[in-house]
C-alpha positions in Angstrom: 142.4 -34.6 18.5 139.1 -36.2 19.2 137.6 -32.9 20.0 138.9 -31.4 16.7 137.5 -34.3 14.6 134.3 -34.0 16.4 133.9 -30.3 15.7 134.9 -30.9 12.0 132.2 -33.7 11.8 129.6 -31.5 13.3 130.4 -28.6 10.9 130.2 -30.9 7.9 126.9 -32.2 9.1 125.5 -28.7 9.5 126.7 -27.8 6.0 125.1 -30.9 4.6 121.9 -30.2 6.4 121.9 -26.6 5.2 122.5 -27.7 1.6 119.8 -30.4 1.8 117.3 -27.9 3.2 118.0 -25.5 0.5 117.5 -28.2 -2.1 114.4 -29.5 -0.6 112.9 -26.0 -0.2 113.6 -25.1 -3.8 112.3 -28.2 -5.4 108.7 -28.3 -3.9 108.0 -24.6 -4.6 108.6 -25.1 -8.3 106.0 -28.0 -8.3 103.3 -26.1 -6.3 103.4 -23.2 -8.7 102.8 -25.4 -11.6 100.0 -27.1 -9.8 98.4 -23.7 -8.8 98.5 -22.5 -12.4 96.8 -25.6 -13.6 94.1 -25.4 -10.9 93.5 -21.7 -11.6 93.1 -22.3 -15.3 90.5 -25.0 -14.6 88.6 -22.7 -12.3 88.5 -20.0 -14.9 87.2 -22.5 -17.5 84.5 -23.7 -15.1 83.5 -20.1 -14.3 83.2 -19.3 -18.0 81.0 -22.3 -18.5 78.9 -21.4 -15.5 78.5 -17.8 -16.7 77.4 -19.0 -20.1 74.9 -21.4 -18.5 73.6 -18.6 -16.2 73.1 -16.3 -19.1 71.2 -19.0 -21.0 69.0 -19.7 -17.9 68.3 -15.9 -17.5 67.3 -15.7 -21.1 64.9 -18.6 -20.5 63.6 -17.1 -17.3 63.0 -13.8 -19.2 61.1 -15.7 -21.9 59.0 -17.7 -19.4 58.7 -15.1 -16.7 56.4 -15.7 -13.6 52.9 -14.3 -14.2 52.9 -12.8 -10.6 55.5 -10.2 -11.7 53.7 -6.9 -12.3 53.8 -5.6 -15.8 52.8 -2.2 -17.3 49.3 -3.5 -18.1 48.9 -4.5 -14.5 49.8 -1.1 -13.3 47.5 0.5 -15.9 44.6 -1.8 -14.7 45.2 -0.8 -11.1 45.2 2.9 -12.0 41.8 2.4 -13.8 40.4 0.7 -10.7 41.7 3.4 -8.5 40.1 6.0 -10.8 36.8 4.2 -10.5 36.9 4.0 -6.8 37.8 7.7 -6.3 35.1 8.7 -8.8 32.6 6.7 -6.9 33.7 8.3 -3.6 33.5 11.8 -5.1 30.0 11.2 -6.6 28.5 9.4 -3.6 29.9 12.0 -1.2 27.3 14.4 -2.6 24.6 14.7 0.0 21.1 14.0 -1.2 18.4 16.5 -1.6 16.6 15.3 1.5 19.7 15.7 3.6 20.1 19.2 2.3 16.4 19.9 3.1 17.1 18.9 6.7 19.1 22.1 7.2 16.2 24.2 6.3 13.8 22.1 8.3 16.1 22.5 11.3 16.0 26.2 10.9 12.2 26.2 10.9 12.2 23.8 13.9 14.5 26.2 15.8 12.2 29.1 15.2 9.1 27.1 16.2 10.7 25.6 19.2 11.8 29.0 20.4 8.2 30.2 20.2 6.9 27.1 22.0 9.5 27.3 24.6 8.7 30.9 25.3 5.0 30.2 25.7 5.3 27.0 27.6 8.0 28.1 30.1 7.3 31.8 30.4 3.6 32.1 29.5 2.1 28.9 30.8 -0.6 30.6 32.9 -2.2 32.1 29.8 -2.4 28.8 27.8 -5.8 27.2 27.6 -6.6 23.6 26.7 -6.9 24.4 23.0 -3.5 26.1 22.9 -1.9 23.2 24.7 -3.4 20.6 22.4 -2.1 22.5 19.4 1.3 22.7 21.0 1.4 19.1 21.9 0.3 18.0 18.4 3.0 20.2 16.9 5.7 18.9 19.3 4.7 15.3 18.6 5.0 16.1 14.9 8.5 17.7 15.4 9.6 14.7 17.5 8.5 12.2 14.8 10.2 14.3 12.1 13.4 14.4 14.2 13.4 10.6 14.5 13.1 10.3 10.7 15.9 12.9 10.2 18.1 11.1 12.7 17.6 7.8 10.9 18.4 9.4 7.5 21.5 11.1 8.9 22.7 7.8 10.5 22.2 6.0 7.2 24.1 8.7 5.3 26.9 8.6 7.8 27.2 4.9 7.4 27.5 5.2 3.7 30.2 7.9 4.1 32.1 5.7 6.5 32.1 3.0 3.9 33.5 5.4 1.3 36.2 6.5 3.7 37.2 2.9 4.3 37.5 2.3 0.5 39.8 5.4 0.4 41.9 3.9 3.2 42.2 0.7 1.2 43.6 2.7 -1.7 46.2 4.3 0.5 47.4 0.9 1.7 47.5 -0.7 -1.8 51.0 -2.3 -2.4 50.7 -2.0 -6.2 50.2 1.8 -6.1 53.0 2.2 -3.5 55.4 0.3 -5.8 54.3 2.6 -8.6 55.0 5.7 -6.6 58.4 4.4 -5.4 59.7 3.4 -8.8 60.9 6.5 -10.7 60.8 4.8 -14.1 57.2 3.8 -13.6 56.3 7.2 -12.4 57.7 8.7 -15.5 55.8 6.2 -17.7 52.4 6.9 -16.0 53.0 10.6 -15.3 49.7 11.9 -16.9 47.5 9.3 -15.2 49.2 9.9 -11.8 48.8 13.6 -12.1 45.1 13.3 -12.8 44.7 10.7 -10.1 46.4 13.0 -7.6 44.0 15.8 -8.4 41.0 13.4 -8.2 42.2 12.0 -4.9 42.5 15.5 -3.4 39.0 16.5 -4.6 37.4 13.3 -3.4 39.0 13.4 0.0 38.0 17.1 0.5 34.4 16.4 -0.6 34.2 13.3 1.6 35.6 15.2 4.6 33.2 18.1 4.0 30.2 15.8 3.7 31.1 14.0 6.9 31.5 17.2 8.7 28.1 18.5 7.5 26.4 15.3 8.5 28.0 15.3 11.9 26.9 18.9 12.4 23.3 18.1 11.4 23.3 15.1 13.7 24.3 17.3 16.6 21.6 19.8 15.7 18.9 17.1 15.4 19.9 15.6 18.8 19.7 19.0 20.4 16.2 19.6 18.9 15.1 16.2 20.0 16.1 16.9 23.6 14.4 20.3 23.6 11.3 18.7 22.1 11.1 16.0 24.7 11.5 18.5 27.5 8.8 20.7 26.1 6.5 17.8 25.5 6.8 16.7 29.1 6.0 20.2 30.2 3.0 20.5 27.9 1.6 17.1 29.0 1.9 18.3 32.6 0.1 21.5 31.8 -2.6 19.6 29.9 -3.3 17.5 33.0 -3.6 20.6 35.1 -5.8 22.4 32.5 -8.1 19.4 32.2 -8.7 19.5 35.9 -9.0 23.3 35.9 -11.8 23.5 33.3 -14.1 21.3 35.4 -13.6 23.8 38.3 -15.3 27.1 38.7 -13.4 29.6 36.6 -15.8 32.6 36.8 -18.7 33.7 38.9 -22.2 32.3 38.4 -24.0 34.0 35.6 -26.4 35.8 38.0 -23.5 37.0 40.2 -21.7 40.2 39.6 -18.5 39.8 37.4 -15.6 40.7 39.7 -12.9 39.2 37.6 -11.0 41.6 35.3 -7.8 40.9 33.4 -4.9 43.2 33.7 -3.0 44.5 30.7 -0.2 42.1 31.3 -2.6 39.2 31.4 -4.3 40.3 28.2 -0.8 40.6 26.7 0.0 37.0 27.8 -3.2 35.7 26.3 -2.5 37.5 23.0 1.0 36.1 23.1 -0.5 32.6 23.5 -2.8 33.0 20.6 0.0 34.4 18.5 2.1 31.3 19.3 -0.9 29.1 18.4 -1.3 31.0 15.1 2.4 30.6 14.2 2.4 26.9 15.2 -0.6 26.3 12.9 1.2 28.2 10.1 4.2 25.9 10.6 2.0 22.8 10.6 0.2 23.8 7.4 3.6 24.6 5.7 5.0 21.3 6.8 2.0 19.1 5.8 2.0 20.0 2.1 2.6 16.4 1.1 -0.5 15.2 2.9 -2.6 17.8 1.2 -1.1 16.8 -2.2 -2.0 13.2 -1.4 -5.6 14.2 -0.6 -5.7 16.1 -3.9 -4.6 12.9 -5.6 -7.4 11.0 -3.9 -9.9 13.5 -5.2 -8.4 13.4 -8.7 -8.6 9.6 -8.8 -12.2 9.7 -7.6 -13.0 12.3 -10.3 -11.4 10.2 -13.0 -13.3 7.1 -11.9 -16.6 9.0 -12.0 -15.9 10.7 -15.3 -14.9 7.5 -17.0 -18.1 5.8 -16.1 -20.2 8.8 -17.1 -18.5 9.0 -20.4 -19.3 5.3 -21.0 -23.0 5.9 -20.2 -23.1 8.9 -22.5 -21.4 7.1 -25.3 -23.8 4.2 -25.1 -26.8 6.5 -24.7 -27.7 4.9 -21.4 -28.0 7.9 -19.1 -31.7 7.2 -18.7 -30.9 3.8 -17.2 -30.0 5.6 -14.0 -33.4 7.3 -13.7 -35.0 4.5 -11.7 -32.1 3.9 -9.3 -32.7 6.9 -7.0 -29.5 8.8 -8.0 -29.5 12.2 -6.2 -26.0 13.7 -6.4 -24.5 11.8 -9.4 -23.8 11.9 -12.3 -24.4 15.6 -12.8 -22.4 16.8 -9.8 -19.3 14.6 -10.1 -16.8 17.5 -9.8 -18.3 18.7 -6.5 -18.6 15.1 -5.3 -14.9 14.6 -5.8 -14.2 17.5 -3.5 -16.5 16.1 -0.8 -14.7 12.8 -1.0 -11.4 14.5 -0.6 -12.4 16.6 2.4 -14.4 13.8 4.1 -11.5 11.4 4.3 -8.9 14.0 5.3 -8.8 13.0 9.0 -7.7 9.5 8.0 -4.5 10.7 6.5 -3.5 12.9 9.4 -4.6 11.3 12.6 -2.6 13.7 14.8 -3.6 16.9 13.2 -4.5 20.0 15.3 -8.1 20.7 15.8 -7.9 23.9 13.7 -6.6 21.9 10.8 -9.5 19.4 11.1 -12.0 22.3 11.4 -10.6 24.0 8.3 -10.9 20.8 6.2 -14.5 20.4 7.6 -15.4 24.0 6.8 -14.3 23.5 3.2 -16.4 20.3 3.0 -19.4 22.2 4.3 -19.0 24.9 1.8 -18.9 22.4 -1.0 -21.8 20.6 0.6 -23.8 23.8 0.5 -23.2 24.1 -3.2 -24.2 20.5 -4.1 -27.3 20.6 -1.8 -28.6 24.0 -3.1 -30.9 22.3 -5.7 -31.0 18.8 -4.2 -32.6 19.5 -0.9 -36.1 20.9 -0.2 -36.1 24.6 0.3 -37.0 24.4 4.0 -34.3 21.9 4.8 -31.7 24.0 2.9 -32.7 27.1 4.9 -32.2 25.2 8.1 -28.8 24.1 6.8 -27.8 27.7 6.1 -28.8 28.6 9.7 -26.6 25.7 11.0 -23.7 27.0 8.9 -24.0 30.4 10.4 -24.0 28.9 13.9 -20.9 26.9 12.9 -19.1 30.1 12.0 -20.3 31.9 15.2 -19.1 29.0 17.4 -15.7 29.1 15.7 -15.1 32.6 17.2 -16.0 31.5 20.8 -12.5 30.0 21.2 -11.0 33.4 21.4 -12.9 34.9 24.3 -10.0 36.2 26.5 -12.2 37.6 29.3 -15.8 36.4 28.8 -18.1 38.9 30.5 -21.8 38.8 30.9 -22.5 39.8 27.3 -20.2 37.2 25.8 -21.5 34.5 28.1 -25.1 35.4 27.3 -24.2 35.4 23.6 -22.8 31.9 24.0 -26.0 30.7 25.7 -28.1 32.2 22.9 -26.0 30.2 20.4 -26.6 27.1 22.4 -30.3 27.6 22.4 -30.4 28.3 18.6 -28.4 25.2 18.0 -30.9 23.1 19.8 -33.8 24.7 18.0 -32.4 24.2 14.5 -31.2 20.8 15.5 -34.8 19.8 16.3 -36.0 21.4 13.0 -33.4 19.6 11.0 -34.2 16.4 12.7 -37.8 16.7 11.5 -36.7 16.9 7.9 -34.1 14.2 7.6 -36.6 11.3 7.5 -37.3 11.9 3.8 -34.3 13.6 2.5 -31.0 12.2 4.0 -29.4 8.8 4.2 -28.1 7.1 7.4 -31.1 8.4 9.4 -30.4 6.4 12.5 -26.8 7.7 12.7 -28.0 11.3 12.1 -30.7 11.0 14.7 -28.2 9.9 17.3 -25.8 12.7 16.4 -28.4 15.4 16.5 -29.8 14.2 19.8 -26.2 14.2 21.2 -25.8 17.7 19.8 -28.8 19.0 21.6 -27.8 17.3 24.9 -24.3 18.8 24.7 -25.7 22.3 24.0 -27.9 22.0 27.1 -25.0 20.9 29.2 -23.0 23.8 27.8 -25.7 26.2 29.0 -25.6 24.7 32.5 -21.8 24.9 32.6 -21.8 28.5 31.4 -24.3 29.5 34.1 -22.2 27.7 36.7 -19.0 29.5 35.8 -17.3 26.7 33.7 -17.0 28.9 30.7 -14.1 27.0 29.0 -16.0 23.7 29.3 -19.1 25.4 27.9 -17.1 26.7 24.9 -15.7 23.2 24.2 -19.0 21.5 24.5 -20.9 24.0 22.3 -18.2 24.0 19.6 -17.9 20.3 19.6 -21.6 19.8 19.3 -22.1 22.0 16.3 -19.0 20.6 14.6 -20.1 17.0 15.2 -23.6 17.9 13.8 -22.3 19.5 10.6 -19.7 16.7 10.2 -22.4 14.1 10.5 -24.5 15.8 7.8 -21.4 16.0 5.5 -20.6 12.3 6.1 -24.2 11.3 5.4 -23.9 13.0 2.0 -20.5 11.4 1.5 -21.9 7.9 2.1 -24.7 8.6 -0.4 -22.2 9.7 -3.0 -20.1 6.5 -2.4 -23.2 4.3 -2.9 -24.1 6.2 -6.1 -20.6 5.9 -7.4 -20.6 2.2 -6.9 -24.0 1.8 -8.6 -22.7 3.9 -11.5 -19.7 1.6 -11.8 -21.9 -1.5 -11.9 -24.2 0.0 -14.5 -21.2 1.1 -16.7 -19.5 -2.3 -16.3 -22.7 -4.1 -17.3 -23.0 -2.0 -20.4 -19.4 -2.6 -21.4 -20.2 -6.3 -21.2 -23.4 -5.7 -23.2 -25.6 -6.9 -20.4 -29.1 -5.4 -21.0 -31.2 -7.1 -18.4 -32.7 -5.0 -15.6 -30.5 -4.5 -12.5 -31.7 -5.3 -9.0 -29.6 -2.8 -7.1 -31.0 -3.4 -3.6 -28.6 -6.3 -2.9 -25.7 -4.0 -3.9 -26.9 -1.3 -1.5 -27.3 -3.9 1.3 -23.9 -5.3 0.7 -22.0 -2.0 0.8 -24.1 -0.2 3.5 -22.3 -1.7 6.4 -18.6 -1.0 5.4 -19.5 2.5 4.4 -21.3 3.1 7.7 -18.2 1.7 9.5 -15.9 4.2 7.7 -18.3 7.0 8.3 -18.4 6.4 12.1 -14.6 6.2 12.3 -14.3 9.5 10.5 -16.9 11.1 12.8 -15.3 9.8 16.0 -11.9 11.2 14.9 -13.3 14.7 14.4 -15.5 14.5 17.5 -12.6 13.5 19.9 -10.3 16.1 18.2 -12.8 18.9 18.8 -13.2 17.8 22.4 -9.3 18.1 22.7 -9.1 14.5 24.1 -8.2 12.7 20.9 -4.5 12.3 21.8 -5.3 11.1 25.3 -7.9 8.7 24.0 -5.5 7.3 21.4 -2.7 7.0 24.0 -4.9 5.2 26.4 -6.3 2.9 23.6 -2.7 2.3 22.4 -1.6 1.2 25.8 -4.7 -1.0 26.2 -4.2 -2.7 22.9 -0.4 -3.2 23.0 -0.1 -4.5 26.6 1.2 -8.1 26.4 -1.1 -10.7 27.7 -0.7 -14.4 28.1 -2.7 -17.6 28.2 -0.5 -20.4 29.4 2.7 -20.1 27.4 1.1 -18.2 24.5 1.6 -14.4 24.6 -0.5 -12.0 22.6 -1.9 -8.4 22.5 -5.5 -7.4 22.1 -4.4 -5.1 19.2 -2.9 -8.1 17.4 -6.0 -10.1 17.9 -8.3 -7.3 16.7 -6.0 -6.6 13.8 -6.0 -10.3 12.9 -9.8 -10.5 12.7 -10.1 -7.1 11.0 -7.8 -8.1 8.2 -9.7 -11.4 7.8 -13.0 -9.5 7.8 -11.7 -7.0 5.2 -10.4 -9.9 3.0 -13.8 -11.6 3.0 -15.5 -8.2 2.4 -13.3 -7.5 -0.6 -13.6 -11.0 -2.1 -17.4 -10.8 -1.7 -17.9 -7.4 -3.2 -15.0 -7.1 -5.7 -17.3 -8.6 -8.4 -19.7 -5.7 -8.0 -17.1 -3.3 -9.5 -17.0 -5.4 -12.6 -20.8 -5.6 -13.2 -21.6 -8.7 -11.2 -24.5 -8.2 -8.8 -24.9 -11.8 -7.7 -28.4 -11.9 -9.1 -27.7 -12.4 -12.8 -30.0 -14.6 -14.8 -28.8 -17.3 -17.1 -28.9 -15.1 -20.2 -26.8 -12.4 -18.5 -23.6 -14.5 -18.4 -21.6 -13.5 -21.5 -18.0 -13.8 -20.5 -17.2 -17.0 -18.7 -13.4 -16.3 -18.8 -13.9 -13.0 -16.9 -16.0 -14.7 -14.3 -13.3 -17.4 -13.8 -10.6 -14.7 -13.5 -12.8 -13.0 -11.0 -13.1 -16.2 -9.0 -9.3 -16.6 -9.0 -8.9 -13.0 -7.8 -11.3 -13.8 -4.9 -9.2 -16.8 -4.0 -6.0 -14.8 -4.1 -7.6 -12.1 -1.9 -8.6 -14.6 0.7 -5.1 -16.3 0.7 -3.3 -13.0 1.0 -5.7 -11.8 3.6 -5.1 -14.8 5.9 -1.3 -14.6 5.4 -1.3 -10.9 6.1 -3.5 -11.4 9.1 -1.1 -14.0 10.6 1.9 -11.8 9.9 0.3 -8.6 11.3 -1.1 -10.3 14.5 2.4 -11.0 15.8 1.7 -14.6 16.7 5.0 -16.6 16.9 5.6 -19.0 14.1 6.4 -21.8 16.4 3.0 -21.5 18.0 1.4 -21.6 14.5 3.4 -24.8 13.7 1.9 -26.4 16.8 -1.6 -25.4 15.8 -1.0 -26.7 12.3 0.3 -30.0 13.7 -2.9 -30.3 15.8 -4.9 -29.3 12.8 -3.2 -32.0 10.7 -4.3 -34.6 13.3 -7.8 -33.3 13.1 -7.8 -33.4 9.3 -6.6 -37.0 9.4 -9.4 -37.9 11.8 -12.5 -35.9 11.0 -11.9 -33.2 8.4 -11.1 -35.3 5.4 -14.3 -34.4 3.5 -13.8 -30.7 4.1 -10.2 -30.7 3.0 -11.2 -32.8 0.0 -13.8 -30.3 -1.0 -11.4 -27.4 -0.4 -8.6 -28.9 -2.6 -11.2 -29.9 -5.2 -12.4 -26.3 -5.3 -8.9 -25.1 -6.0 -8.5 -27.7 -8.8 -11.8 -26.6 -10.3 -10.7 -23.0 -10.2 -7.4 -23.5 -11.9 -8.0 -26.7 -14.0 -11.4 -25.3 -15.2 -13.2 -28.4 -16.4 -16.2 -26.3 -15.9 -16.7 -22.5 -15.5 -19.3 -20.2 -14.3 -22.0 -20.1 -16.9 -21.4 -23.5 -18.3 -24.3 -25.9 -18.9 -23.3 -29.2 -17.3 -24.6 -32.5 -16.2 -23.1 -33.9 -13.0 -24.6 -37.2 -12.0 -28.4 -36.9 -12.3 -28.2 -33.1 -11.9 -28.2 -30.8 -14.9 -28.1 -27.0 -15.0 -26.0 -23.9 -15.5 -23.1 -23.4 -13.2 -24.0 -20.4 -10.9 -21.1 -20.3 -8.6 -17.8 -22.2 -7.9 -16.8 -21.8 -4.3 -13.9 -23.2 -2.2 -16.1 -25.9 -0.6 -19.1 -26.3 -3.0 -20.5 -25.3 -6.4 -24.0 -24.3 -7.2 -26.1 -25.3 -10.2 -29.1 -23.5 -11.4 -31.6 -26.0 -12.9 -34.1 -25.2 -15.6 -36.8 -25.3 -12.9 -35.1 -22.5 -11.0 -33.8 -24.7 -8.2 -30.2 -24.1 -6.9 -28.4 -27.4 -6.4 -25.4 -27.1 -4.1 -22.9 -29.9 -4.8 -19.7 -30.4 -2.8 -16.6 -29.9 -5.0 -15.3 -33.4 -4.1 -18.4 -34.9 -5.6 -18.1 -32.8 -8.7 -14.6 -34.1 -9.4 -15.5 -37.6 -8.3 -18.2 -38.0 -11.0 -18.3 -37.7 -14.8 -18.9 -34.2 -15.9 -20.9 -33.6 -19.1 -20.1 -30.0 -20.1 -22.3 -28.9 -23.0 -20.5 -25.5 -23.3 -16.8 -26.2 -22.6 -15.6 -25.3 -26.1 -18.9 -24.0 -27.7 -22.6 -23.5 -27.0 -23.9 -25.7 -29.8 -26.2 -28.6 -29.3 -27.5 -31.1 -31.8 -31.2 -31.5 -31.7 -33.1 -34.6 -33.0 -36.7 -34.5 -34.4 -38.6 -37.7 -35.4 -41.2 -36.9 -38.1 -43.8 -38.8 -40.0 -45.1 -37.2 -43.2 -47.7 -38.2 -45.7 -49.2 -36.8 -49.0 -46.1 -36.8 -51.1 -43.8 -39.6 -52.1 -41.0 -37.4 -53.7 -38.1 -37.8 -51.2 -36.2 -34.8 -52.7 -39.2 -32.5 -52.2 -39.7 -33.6 -48.7 -35.9 -33.2 -47.9 -35.7 -29.7 -49.4 -38.8 -28.6 -47.7 -37.7 -29.8 -44.3 -34.3 -28.2 -44.6 -35.7 -24.9 -45.7 -38.1 -24.8 -42.8 -35.3 -25.6 -40.3 -33.0 -22.9 -41.7 -35.7 -20.3 -41.6 -36.0 -20.6 -37.8 -32.9 -18.6 -37.1 -31.7 -21.0 -34.4 -29.5 -23.2 -36.7 -25.7 -23.0 -36.8 -25.1 -21.9 -40.4 -21.9 -23.8 -41.0 -23.6 -27.2 -40.3 -26.4 -28.1 -42.7 -29.4 -30.0 -41.2 -29.5 -33.7 -41.9 -32.7 -35.5 -43.0 -32.6 -39.3 -42.7 -35.4 -41.6 -44.0 -35.9 -44.3 -41.4 -39.1 -45.9 -42.9 -40.9 -45.8 -46.3 -44.6 -46.7 -46.6 -47.3 -46.1 -49.1 -48.7 -43.0 -47.5 -45.3 -41.3 -47.0 -42.1 -41.5 -44.9 -40.8 -41.6 -41.4 -38.0 -39.2 -40.9 -35.2 -38.4 -38.4 -34.0 -34.8 -38.6 -30.8 -33.5 -37.0 -29.8 -29.8 -36.8 -27.3 -27.8 -34.7 -28.8 -25.2 -32.3 -26.5 -22.1 -31.9 -27.1 -21.9 -28.2 -28.0 -24.7 -25.8 -29.8 -22.3 -23.6 -32.3 -21.8 -26.5 -32.8 -25.5 -27.4 -36.4 -25.5 -26.3 -37.2 -22.4 -28.2 -35.5 -23.9 -31.3 -37.6 -27.1 -31.2 -40.8 -25.1 -30.8 -39.9 -22.8 -33.7 -38.8 -25.6 -36.0 -41.9 -27.7 -35.4 -44.1 -24.7 -36.2 -42.2 -23.9 -39.4 -42.2 -27.5 -40.5 -45.9 -27.7 -40.2 -46.3 -24.5 -42.2 -43.8 -25.3 -44.9 -44.9 -28.9 -45.4 -48.6 -27.9 -45.5 -47.8 -25.3 -48.2 -46.6 -28.1 -50.5 -49.4 -30.5 -49.6 -47.5 -32.6 -47.1 -49.1 -33.5 -43.8 -47.4 -34.2 -40.5 -48.7 -37.1 -38.4 
């Protein structure tokens, strides 16, 4: 019973729990679904609101978009920039004319180096001193040209590398990459991109070809430089050997039997050597066209200068003014004189030219000299000159004696003897007919001595040395004669310039030309000696050696304490300063100023002042250039200037004061050259304004030198600052007529008749005292030129006496 009730109770409880569970499970599910539907609806409303807000924000962002975002115009601008860069690359990839000429130059160099290499390495035994000097000169020329070509090619390569880098920058440009990746943009800019692709391909191909060509040329130039250096070392070694050989006994004594005979192979080797020399000279003449064009320009400018002055003289009918100035070659032979100028200065513009080139320029000068001296020299002197010219030509062929036998050696001795004879005859005639007599006397005596030494060397078997000495002697002789005429032409050209400039300034006074000749004689002599030495050492075949030794001597660093210098820098410093002083001293001569002008010859004070400024500028530039060219360190100059400043503060005050005052006078111009001034108790005309002092020329002819500091420190009375007029006062006492109007008119008429009165200012007549017999007068009139004030007073006094006497008035 209890068990049955218990089981029934448990069953009821289970049923109740089951029913309760079912009820509980059903009721919450219904509530959750309702809550889920409400929440989902809310989320959809929120999403709709967020979408609307997002769309509104996108519209605002589209309207106010960020400027960093690329637009079509940005892409178009970048395309234009790319076009410009690639066009620049394509245009600048074109190699210049000089680079293209290098290819032809290298071909010529290859041909010439092959000839030189064959002679130097395979035919060295047949080369004499002259051949080796020509080869060395040519190799030095090729070496210098190779350095210039290498520098040009390196510079061109650098420019091409810069162009290549600009192309690399285009390849890495992000804007252009974006344009290429975007199909829509590619379609929009299809025409531009197509043209740009073609331009890019053409520019890269051109740049690649240019770089390849430059690299090839660089390799070729480097190979030629190496070959040239090797040959130059070999030629230098052969020159040292040949120089020692020519002083040795090459052949038997002249009185001995000739036992030396050349084989056919030896003769062929000598012919090969001369053929190589001929080709080398042909190459040199072909490669030096620019130098000859420059020489032609020098001659043309000299001709224009002479012709301009001659035309001025003819226009002003002043050719007779040259008659008393000892003109010999000008003005009639100005065309021939221009050629002499051109050939005389040729060695200066090619300091490392072969001897044959120098000889050819010299021969042309001698031919022109023969033309100009035909009617200028006395007949006997001209015949001697013709004989010397024949000897010059004969000696020119002595260089090519391959196997000098007894006949050739005897012929060479005969030429030496004839040279000495005509040298002595010529020396007897130069005293009266040629300038630079001291220089010519030295050269002719040296010529005779060298010919005598040549005879001795020939007899002793030193035939090569005899050839060199004889040829050099006659070449030095003829060159000296040509340079003497050249110096005379230069002096006459300067005198002609001075005369023409004075006539253009309307200066009619007589010219004292001796100071001009004295001033220019020394620099022209210096130039003449330099030209002669260049030719002399070149003909001796030692010019290169002398220049090398001199270069080493002048460029070797030396030191005194902590200061380091070179002798070349010191000499260059003093040479530039000397040249600056020379130019500032003589520059006025080219504008008609001889330094001896009288007071009435100064017509253009402004021109004289400008000339003074030009002299100051020349001096300043000369000193600055001298300091820069000397190579003196700037810190050392600063120390010197500091020490100089202490010296100025202690003892150089007056000098610096005068120097600064001189600069103020030059630029401020309270007085100018030619002004009539009164400074303190000194009165006169300003003759010169220097950097330290000024010079006054008084009426008595004395030259008063006044320091510039004293000039500025005193009152300056300048009578001619703005005009040349001066008021003159005359005190008169007249009797015999009491009519004041008659007296006044008569006095004025007499003054105006003198010709010294300034027309725009009428004379003034003042009556200072009246008495029974007449009047006391004070007369004022303006003289047109203060320099003629004394003449004006004299003339007016005479005219007053005559005019007053004619109307019955007497002067007391």
